[in-house]
VEXZABA-559599 format. One record per residue (C-alpha): residue in one letter; x, y, z; residue number from 1. Coordinates in Angstrom, 2 decimals. Each point is the difference from the previous one (the first is absolute). Last residue first. Layout:
<rs>
{"A",{X,Y,Z},NUM}
...
</rs>
This chain:
<rs>
{"X",{-199.65,65.29,5.84},168}
{"X",{0.96,1.31,-3.43},167}
{"X",{-2.37,-0.62,-2.89},166}
{"X",{0.38,-3.19,-2.02},165}
{"X",{0.59,0.44,-3.73},164}
{"X",{2.58,-2.74,-0.24},163}
{"X",{2.48,1.89,2.19},162}
{"X",{-1.24,3.37,1.28},161}
{"X",{0.98,-0.57,3.60},160}
{"X",{3.34,-1.46,-1.09},159}
{"X",{0.98,3.23,-1.79},158}
{"X",{2.46,-1.20,-2.62},157}
{"X",{3.62,1.17,0.09},156}
{"X",{1.82,0.90,-3.25},155}
{"X",{-1.14,3.63,0.00},154}
{"X",{1.16,0.58,3.58},153}
{"X",{-2.88,0.36,2.47},152}
{"X",{-1.65,3.42,0.25},151}
{"X",{0.22,1.76,3.36},150}
{"X",{-0.27,3.52,-1.42},149}
{"X",{3.54,0.79,1.16},148}
{"X",{1.25,-3.15,-1.75},147}
{"X",{-1.73,0.94,-3.26},146}
{"X",{1.36,3.56,0.13},145}
{"X",{3.53,-1.34,0.54},144}
{"X",{-0.41,-2.39,-2.92},143}
{"X",{-1.15,2.92,-2.19},142}
{"X",{3.04,2.04,1.10},141}
{"X",{2.34,-2.92,-0.74},140}
{"X",{-1.68,-0.40,-3.42},139}
{"X",{0.80,3.65,-0.73},138}
{"X",{3.64,-0.55,0.93},137}
{"X",{0.15,-3.12,-2.18},136}
{"X",{-1.15,2.06,-3.02},135}
{"X",{2.66,2.66,0.62},134}
{"X",{2.47,-1.09,-2.68},133}
{"X",{2.75,2.63,0.36},132}
{"X",{1.77,-2.32,2.43},131}
{"X",{1.53,0.23,3.49},130}
{"X",{-3.15,1.74,1.24},129}
{"X",{0.50,2.76,2.57},128}
{"X",{-2.24,-0.41,3.01},127}
{"X",{-2.82,1.72,1.81},126}
{"X",{-2.45,-0.99,2.70},125}
{"X",{-3.08,1.25,1.78},124}
{"X",{-2.25,-2.43,1.86},123}
{"X",{-3.21,1.16,1.67},122}
{"X",{-2.12,-2.18,2.25},121}
{"X",{-3.37,1.24,1.19},120}
{"X",{-1.73,-0.81,3.25},119}
{"X",{-3.68,0.54,0.67},118}
{"X",{-1.96,0.62,3.18},117}
{"X",{-3.73,-0.60,-0.26},116}
{"X",{-2.37,2.96,-0.31},115}
{"X",{-2.28,0.51,3.01},114}
{"X",{2.19,2.75,1.43},113}
{"X",{-0.41,2.13,-3.13},112}
{"X",{-2.23,2.66,1.58},111}
{"X",{2.43,0.21,2.95},110}
{"X",{3.05,-2.12,-0.84},109}
{"X",{1.05,-2.35,-2.80},108}
{"X",{3.30,-1.86,-0.04},107}
{"X",{2.41,-0.19,-2.94},106}
{"X",{3.10,-2.16,0.23},105}
{"X",{2.98,0.74,-2.23},104}
{"X",{2.64,-2.53,-1.00},103}
{"X",{3.13,1.12,-1.77},102}
{"X",{2.58,-1.97,-1.99},101}
{"X",{3.01,1.87,-1.33},100}
{"X",{2.37,-0.10,-2.92},99}
{"X",{3.40,-0.56,-1.51},98}
{"X",{1.59,-2.16,-2.70},97}
{"X",{3.27,1.46,-1.26},96}
{"X",{0.60,-2.41,-2.89},95}
{"X",{-2.16,-2.40,-1.98},94}
{"X",{-0.24,-3.37,-1.67},93}
{"X",{-3.59,-1.10,-0.51},92}
{"X",{0.09,-3.76,-0.21},91}
{"X",{-3.80,0.02,0.30},90}
{"X",{0.06,-2.22,3.09},89}
{"X",{2.79,2.09,1.57},88}
{"X",{-1.71,3.35,-0.46},87}
{"X",{-3.31,-1.54,1.11},86}
{"X",{1.62,-1.44,3.14},85}
{"X",{1.56,3.39,0.79},84}
{"X",{-3.33,1.77,-0.40},83}
{"X",{-2.15,-2.43,1.98},82}
{"X",{2.88,-0.16,2.50},81}
{"X",{-0.57,3.70,0.77},80}
{"X",{-3.58,-0.83,0.98},79}
{"X",{1.19,-2.79,2.31},78}
{"X",{2.63,2.20,1.63},77}
{"X",{-2.51,2.78,0.59},76}
{"X",{-2.61,-2.41,1.37},75}
{"X",{2.40,-1.63,2.46},74}
{"X",{-1.66,1.58,3.07},73}
{"X",{-3.36,-1.49,-1.09},72}
{"X",{-2.72,2.45,1.04},71}
{"X",{-1.27,0.66,-3.53},70}
{"X",{-0.33,-3.70,-0.79},69}
{"X",{-2.68,-0.60,2.66},68}
{"X",{-1.80,3.22,-0.99},67}
{"X",{-0.29,-0.89,-3.68},66}
{"X",{2.04,2.35,-2.14},65}
{"X",{-0.87,2.73,-2.47},64}
{"X",{2.45,0.30,-2.88},63}
{"X",{2.55,2.49,-1.32},62}
{"X",{2.73,-0.40,-2.59},61}
{"X",{2.64,2.44,-1.27},60}
{"X",{2.76,-0.86,-2.44},59}
{"X",{2.78,2.26,-1.29},58}
{"X",{2.26,-1.35,-2.74},57}
{"X",{3.16,1.96,-0.78},56}
{"X",{1.61,-0.10,-3.43},55}
{"X",{3.30,1.40,-1.35},54}
{"X",{2.25,-1.95,2.39},53}
{"X",{1.56,0.12,3.49},52}
{"X",{-2.49,2.64,1.10},51}
{"X",{1.13,3.33,1.47},50}
{"X",{-1.42,1.98,-2.90},49}
{"X",{2.01,1.68,-2.79},48}
{"X",{0.33,-3.23,-2.00},47}
{"X",{-0.45,1.70,-3.38},46}
{"X",{-2.69,-2.43,-1.16},45}
{"X",{-2.14,0.74,3.09},44}
{"X",{-3.06,-2.21,-0.02},43}
{"X",{-2.61,-0.36,2.76},42}
{"X",{-2.49,-2.85,0.03},41}
{"X",{-2.98,0.53,2.27},40}
{"X",{-2.24,-2.78,1.24},39}
{"X",{-3.09,0.74,2.03},38}
{"X",{-2.10,-2.21,2.21},37}
{"X",{-3.38,-1.01,1.34},36}
{"X",{-1.09,-3.05,1.93},35}
{"X",{-3.19,-1.89,0.89},34}
{"X",{-2.62,2.13,-1.78},33}
{"X",{-3.27,-1.88,0.39},32}
{"X",{-2.07,-2.04,-2.47},31}
{"X",{1.20,-3.34,1.41},30}
{"X",{3.64,0.98,-0.45},29}
{"X",{0.96,3.09,-1.98},28}
{"X",{3.65,0.99,-0.40},27}
{"X",{0.46,3.58,-1.16},26}
{"X",{2.94,1.16,-2.06},25}
{"X",{1.70,3.28,-0.74},24}
{"X",{2.43,0.95,-2.70},23}
{"X",{2.91,2.36,-0.44},22}
{"X",{2.52,1.05,-2.61},21}
{"X",{3.05,2.20,0.49},20}
{"X",{2.61,2.02,-1.90},19}
{"X",{2.32,2.81,1.15},18}
{"X",{-0.24,-1.31,3.55},17}
{"X",{-1.76,0.78,3.29},16}
{"X",{-1.55,3.30,-1.05},15}
{"X",{-2.73,-1.06,-2.44},14}
{"X",{-1.92,-2.61,1.98},13}
{"X",{-1.83,-2.35,-2.33},12}
{"X",{-3.63,0.43,-1.01},11}
{"X",{-1.93,-3.27,0.27},10}
{"X",{-0.15,-3.06,-2.24},9}
{"X",{-2.46,-2.69,1.03},8}
{"X",{0.18,-3.48,1.49},7}
{"X",{-2.91,-2.19,1.14},6}
{"X",{0.94,-3.06,2.07},5}
{"X",{-2.42,-2.83,0.88},4}
{"X",{0.40,-1.55,-3.48},3}
{"X",{3.70,-0.69,0.70},2}
{"X",{2.47,1.23,-2.56},1}
</rs>
């Protein structure tokens, strides 16, 4: 796991499936929270849910965006590709993938008029793993968090930090 990501167990929802586990994660970049997410794994051994298997993975990621990125009309498609690329890169076979990408802009008025506008991206997705080994599914979620936070892939060096030189 990347050093920028802190993961912790959280209470799982009790009504969505007979069994569930949940965790949250925060990505910190330069001493600031860059992305936040939750991963819930639902398990129904009796198959009474509408999933095509006993497990359902539910991922949620949110991150603040820079203003020039927030206005890109392809933002939703790009954010969704972070998920689909991670699923493919991790060889995570799955069924019934679904989800949404939302962007919300906050503007201040009256006493808050001097606060800058902010835009937040939120991606919600769920899928049914093709395997009972869910380790790849968790790595997909961590990759998605990293992409939302703007971190480069693990195997890519930051050119600005090469050989101890600061960016710029």
